[in-house]
Steps between C-alpha positions, in 0.01 A plus 500: 500500500522126421260281700407133498215284621457526875704818550380743766557871436498777761488868406365837598133568433432673165859448386537414133686178420542308176513121525619254236450124471681237291384472136180301457391555860209706634476690825218504753548754777330519840525831686468565871530856636570568868467847656620645829648187649787542745686203356525685168778711652722192480470492119678743272319660210695331222352213304619161615438162341497193725529206260291184499293552815149530353379180666592642840273803451222338295285389800528845656399667173194274486401607851543866404295450182227323699489780758463760225231305313295442814517858623167678482411865459675582826830388351771271636505428872790704638613232744510222239660728243771615742569141609550386140715804425728428796521133403592589142773746595632274777539218247679734262743617770565142613564393143733793439701418811531140386599627155771722651646207694507277193569775247879502524539127434245512218675796337840336532362194322368731229846660464652154476266416210589826324874456531474136396385601152694809396446429129133592537379849418346661809282808531351666806155381393607138445681485836207656684260252341724205585533603865133599522530865599476849355800669337538756787500211750759314291728804498457545875587134567810513280625812675426347841675168443767583240552875537446540124207553261396184310676571171809629680516177700469288183774698327734455798436125520540453124828688483644332809409161355656602169822589684496158666454322166775700331752357745451158342677428168209289374273804491538743212390860528208434267379190686534688830298790363217274380499300822448820699210628290679743266436488127721785380874466560570873472236575763634222722853639470384851593303373799790282618753781463273745684455256789856359534704786344653248260393335175392134494801406285748675730334347804521156340869538414577622851321214675573202273859381476649401160556148635126457547439602138739230380262236639189663352354488149310828557637819361487813717 
């Protein structure tokens, strides 16, 4: 799961998770475990990464660390421990609600960045890292807002943009293919035919009139 400085991760106790950081970076993790708190029922058991909010929780973590270090043989005071636990979970729930309200706009901006550079090679890992979430969360967001898995959405956008470009006489099939992120023309032709039930060349001939070709120096 890709994480960055200041990310806050929530997961079930004793669950195994593998985190990764950008090359050349090191990770320092602070753990806080909370048991038998009623507010925990509001959180699901899946791992969730809330990006760039470490400063918000840092003072609270210091208070928790201080409470633990000052506890004697009798252990942590139940009242103080419960109060800090409620405060921690309340902050998480408040932050998640704020994240939900802002999440749609943020994700739409992310989609706009993706579709604005279709030449780039995308993977699930690279998209998850760029948006600051796990791959399962990325897939869930794509299905929620686009109705498609990430790679299926990219394929649809690339092919629809290719169809748009092929209607212009100044765009050859090869230049269209490269502009939409395809390197192999045979593969592009198969994908286009599978999606539109017609080859790129036939589509181009059907949608570009001969008169338009007369004013263009680009061959079909």
